N, C-alpha and C positions, 0 to 999 in steps of 0.2 A: 137087301141093303142093311148095313149096320151103321148107326149114327154115333158120331163123336162130337161132343160139345167143346168148342174151342173159344178161347177168350177173344180172338181176333176175327175169325170167320163165322162164328156162330155154329150151327149144326152142319156137320160135314158127313155126307153119306159115302160109305165104302162098300163095294161088293165083296162077297165072301172070298173070291179068289185073291183079292188084295189083302183081306184080313188074315189069310193063311200066312202071309209074310209078316204081318204085324205081330201075330201071336207066336213069335219065335224068340229064343234067347238072344239071337243076334240083333234083332231090332229092339227088343226091350232093354238091351244094354244101354241104349242111347238115353234112357231116363237118368242115367248116372253120369252123363257128360254135359256140363253146363254149356249153354250156347255161347255165352260171353266170357267163359273162363275166369280169369282173375278180376275182370271188371265187376263181378258179383261182390267182390270184397269192397268195392267203392260204392256201388249202387245196390243196396240190399234187396230192392225190388226186382233186380235182374236175375231172378232165380230160375228162369225158364231154361229148358234143356233141348238137346238135339232131337229128342223124341217128338216133342210137340211141333218143333219147326219142320221136321220131315213130314209129319201128318199134314201140316199146312201147305207145304210145297206140293205134295201129292194131290191134295184137294184142288189147288189152283191149276195144276197141270191138267187134271181131268176137265175142269171147267173150260180151260183154253181149247183143248183138242176137241171137246164135244161142241163148243161154240163154232169152231171151224168146220166140223163135220156137218152141222145143221145149216150153217150159213152158205157154205160152198160145197154142195154134194159132188160137184164135178171134180173135186180133189181126190175122190176115191178113198177117203179115210175109213178104215175098217174098224170093227170092234177090237180086233187084235191090236191095231195101232193105238187105240185109246188105252187099253190095258197096259201095253208096254210103256207108253209115255207116263202113265200114272205110277207104274212101278219104278221107273227111273227117278221120278220126283220123290217117291217114298224112300228109296235106297241110296240116294246120292251122297249122303253123309254117313253111311254105315261104318266107314273106316276112320272116323275122327277118334284121335287118342285122348288121353287125359288132358283136361283144360284146353281142348280144341286146338287152335293154331299154335299154342305154346309148344305142343308136343312135336309137330313136324317142322316148325319154323326155327325153333331154338334148341330143343333138347336133342333130337335125333342127329342133326348135323354135327354136334359135339360128341355125342355118345357113340355114333357110328360114322366117323370121318370117312369121306370118300364114297359113302353109300347114297345113291340117288333114290330117295324114298320120300313120298308124300302121302297124305291121307287118301288120295285118290287110288293109290296102289292097294291100300288096305280095303277100300270100299269094294274094289273088284274081288279081292280075295275073300272078304266076308260074304259077298253076294253069292259067289260060287259055293262057299261052304254052307251057307243057309239053304240053298236049293238042294244040295246033296244030302245034308244031315237030316233035313225035314221031308225028304222024299217028295219034293214038289215036282209035279209033272209039267215041265216047261221045255219046249223044243229048243234045240241048240241055237237055231237061228234067232229065236226070241231072246235067249240069254245074251248072245252077241250084240243084238240090237239094243237091248236095255243098257248094257255096259257102254256102248258107243254113245247113246243118248246122255248118259251120266257125264261122259267126257266131252260131249259136244263135238264129236269127231266122226263125221260122215265117212271119211276115207277108210275107217276100219270095217265098214260094211260094203266095200266096193264090189265084193264078189257075190253078194246075196242076190238071189233070183226069186221074185222080181226085185229090182233095186228099191231101197228104202227111200221114202219121201224126204227130200232135203230140208223142207221147211219145219219138219218135226224136230229137227236139231236146234231150232231157235227157242224151244219152249222151256227146257229145264236148265241147260248150260249153254247160253248163246255166246259163241266165240266171235260172232260177227260184230256185235255192238254192245254186248253185256246186258241187254234188256230181256230179262227172263223171269219166270215165276219164283225162282229161288230168291232173287233180289226183291220181288214184290212182297214175299212173306217176311224175310228177315228185317227189312227196313220198317215195315208196319209193326212187327213184333218188338223190335229193339227200341224204336222210338216210343212205343207205348209204355214199356216197363221202366225206361230211364227217365222219361218225362222231361228231359233236357232239351229236346228238339221237337218242335211242332211240325207235324206232317199233314199236308192237305191232299195227299195223293190218294186217289180212288182206284184201287186195283180192279174193282168190278167194271168200271168204265173202260179202263185200258183193255181188259180182256174182251169186253163186248164190242169194242171198236176195231179189234184186230182183224185183219184179213190177209190172205195170201196173194201176193202178186210177184211174178217172176221168181217163184220158188222160195220166197222169203216172207216172213211175217212183217207186215207194214201197219202203220197207224194213221189215224185221221190227223190231218194237219192242225185241226182245232185242239188236239191234245199234245202238241209239241211242247208247250210251256210246262205241262204236267210232267212230261218225260224228262225235261231238263231239270225240273224240281226233284225228280227221283234221283238223278245223278248228283245233284248238289247235296241232297240229303245223305247220300252214300258218303260223300266227302266229309260232311259234317259229323257223321257218326264215327268215322275213322279219326278225325281230328279231335273230337271232344270226348268220345267214349272209349273206342277200342285202343287208342294210343294215349289215353290219359296218363299223366306222369306217375301217379300213384299206382294205377293198375299195371303199368309197365314195370315199375320197381318190384311189385309183387311177382310178376312173371319171371323176372330174373332171379328172385329168391327161390321160387319154385324150381326153376331149372337147376340152380346151384344145389338145392336139396336132393333132387333126383340124381344129379351127377355124383353127389357124394354117396348116395345109396346104391348106385348102379353096380359097383364091384361086388356087392353082397346080394342085391335083389335081382340083378340081370334083367331089368324090365325091357331094355332095348332089344334083347335077343328074341322077344316074343312077336316082333312086328311081322314076321313071315310065318307064324304059327297061329292059325285061326282059333284053335282050341285054347291057347293061352291068351291070345289077343282079346278074346271074349270077356276077360276079367280085367283088362286094362281100362280103368275108368278113373274119375276124379278121386275115388276112394283109395287109390294107392298111397296117398299121403297118410291115411289112417293106418295102413299096414306098416308104414315106416314108424309112426309114432307109438304104436302098440307093441313094437318089438323090444325084447330085452337084450338084443345083440349089441354089445358095446361098440362094435364097429359102425353102428348107425348113429352114434352120439352127435357127430357133426351135422348130419342131415336133420336129426331131431332138433338140434339147437336152432338151425335156420327156420324150420317150421314153427318153433316156439316164438321166434322173433316176429313172424307174421302174425301169430295169435296175439302177441302183446303189443303190436303196432310199433315195433322197433325196426322200422323199414330202412332199406337203402334210400339214400337221399339224392335228389336232383341237384347237381352242382351248378349247371349252367345249360343254356340251350340257345340255338340259333336256327332260324328258318332260311334255307338256301334255295336259290332258283333251281328249276328242274335240271338244267344243264350240268349241275354238280353231282347228279345221281351217278354213283359208281366211282366218283373221284375222291369223296371225302375221307375214306379210310386210308388213302395214300398219305394224307396229311395228319389225320387224327388217329392215334393208336395209344393204348396204355403205355407202351414203351416210350413213345415220343413225348407224351405228357409228363411222365416221370422225369425224363431227361431235362425237359424244359423247367420243371418245378425245381429241380436240384441245382439249377443255375442261380436260384434265388439266394440272397445273402440274409440268413435269419437274424432277427433283431435280438433274440435272447436264447439262453441255453435250452429252455423248454421247446421252443419252436425248432431249434437245431436238432434236438433229439427226435422230435416228431418227423422232421424232414428225412432224417437218417432211416427211419422205419418205413417210409413210403415206398411201396412197390407196385408193380403192375396188377397184383391181386386185388388192390383196393379200388380199381377203376373199371368202369363199364362204359363202352361206347355204344350208344343206341342210335340207329339210323332208321327213321320211319319215312317211307315213300307214300305220299298222299296225293290222290288225284280223283277225278270224277268218274273213273271206271275204265278209261281208255288211254292211260298214260297222260302225256301232255296234249293230247288231241281233244277236241270238242266231241263228246260222244254223239251229239245230235247229228254231226256230219256223217256218222256211220249208219243212221237210221233212215229208212225210206218211208215216205208219206204219200197218202192219197187224199183226194177231196171228194165231197159228195157229188160233184159234177163229173169227176173222172174216177169212178170206182175201180177200174181195172188198169189204171196207169199209176205208177209210183215214181217219185223223184226225190232228190235231196232238197232239204229246206235251205234256200239261199239266204244270205245276210239280209235282215229286214223282214223276212217272212215270220220270224219269231219275235226277236227283240234286238234293239241296238245296244243293249246294256250287257252284252256278253263279256266275260273276262278276257283279258289279253293272253292269259296263260292258264292251263287247267291242271297243272301239277306243281308240286314243291317237295322239298326234302327237309324233314325236321331232324336236326341233330341234337341229341341230349347226352350230357355227361353225368354219370351216376358214380357215387362212392358207396362201397360196402361198409365203410367205417367213417363216422362223422368227424373223427379227430383230424382227418386229412382234407376236410371240405375246402378250406381256404387255399391250401397249397395246390390242390388239384385244379381249382379254378384259375389260380395264378399261372400254372403251367399251360393249361388249355388256352388262356388268353395270350400268352406269349407266342404260341403257334398262330393263333387267329390274327394277331396284328401283323405277322409277316407272311400271311397267306397270299400267294401270288395269283394273278388271274390265270384261268385255264390256258394251256398252251395254244399257240397260234392255230387257228382253224377249228377249235372246239366250239367257239361262239360264232354265230353268223355275223355278229357285229364286231368281230375282232379288229383291233386297230383304232376303234373309236375311243373317245374319252367317255368311259362308262357312265351312263346316266343313272339316277337313283330310282327310276321308275321303269316298269316293263315297256318294251318296245311294242308298237302297234302290230308288228309282224307276228307277235305272239310268242316271242322268246325273251325271257327275262335276262338282263345283263347283270353282272356282278356289281354290287354297290361299292362305290369308292367314297369313303368318308372324307370330311373336310381335312382330316389329318393325313390324308394320302393313303389310307388303308383300303383294301378291297372291301372288308367288312368291319364294321365298328363293334365295340363291346356292347353287351346288353346292359343298359343302365339300370334295369329293374332287378337284376340279380347280383349286382356288384357287391363284393365283400373284400376284406383284406386277407392276406396270405395266412394270418394266424386265426382266422375266424372258425369257430366251431358252433354249429347251430344248436339252439336250445330245443328241448323237446318237452311237451306237456306231460309226457309219461317217463321222463328221464329218471326221476328218483325211484319210481315203481320198478323200472327195468333194472336199475342199479341194484336194488334189493334182491331182485330175482337172480341176477348174475352172482351176487355174493353168496346166495344159498345154493347155487349150482344148477338151478332149473333152467337158466338160459346161459349158454356158453358165450363168453364175450368174443367180439370179432378178433381181438388180439390173440386170445388163446386158440381160436379156430385156425387162424392163419399160421401160427407157430406149429400147431399140431399137424397142419397140412405140409 
């Protein structure tokens, strides 16, 4: 055994056959991919990377499967099963691109329109290449099993003989209820480094109380509240950390910079080439900045804006009920906001000139879907529990078995409007709010409560209804963000940035857009 000292789990033992995967360029690459991507720019302590997260997941995966092997020998868990589950935990994030989810959620869909690609595809590709390039002796059945465990997909092993054990697919990527060791590790790790969310979740306890009943991993009913807290903490991390307004603004700036550099650097072409993908890490922004190619000036200017904190600005935001997921972009688009803004009658010549320059390039629509892990459903309803009196029987926790203070709804949609150029801040907000004030209820049948006089609070049935304000609108304006159409936000670094623009080290948004 080789010992790794971890800030979360202490000393983690790894057998040499697992270390053979760790000591490869494919896995070591993860040292250069930040776990939280752009959030590191907001929380300086969030400097941890996918490398240490994957070590943690591998460690917890081994702890879980060894616990089940010793607790329930009748399950027939073999040492081969233990190794494969641990390798699935170790390699589940091999395919993450630069800045983690920014790469596959925001950059690739624009850079390669129509291509259905996610980091899970790259994880499989990089795993196969790691095994081949490093001459690792691994049977084909084990390779297929490990990749299926990473995807949480038992069906891809349907032809294996003997058949793989279904409950093992609940450990690394649990598609049944989302309770897995991947979540155990990143929630513990991310809450520790951001220090914004207190977590009282004990992963050791959850692992040691797990047992297999009816071919699925079940938990002691005494730990139901802890599991609910795990799901709530996941939601809180997404709400407060992962989709923080400044981190999100920086994500869009990184995407704009990568898209501006793509015709010259061709980063997106490497997603199907493991030899090239090996070098796609967060350091690609440094490759852009160090280049003398004049065609990269636009990308370099955007990256310089990030460095000097001249960021895209949040114009407005609104939290919508879950039922609006998938509908918001029908009503809110850069084109519709520009059209609405230009219906405004400017008060002076300066405002008229600014309005004339306003275009769709100045507007970003950001839609963040937030939930407890299972959409708008209570994830606890998907977990099965046992009690010390009935160790071999599992069932769903009924209302009142856990708490009577459960939310009425478990998901929401956060809409934010950003601008790339602060000169248009007030005008964009004005256009957005003209759309908001005329926003109709969803069509008949979309809401279970259709036809009612929409209340301002969620229904007990668990479905939130649209809010109708006293003025007759479905949604009211956000009083905390209200400004006038001519408003331009001040910046503590405005003069510093202005001087940098004047000497040419930071390209102004106006010049950037005209050059584009």
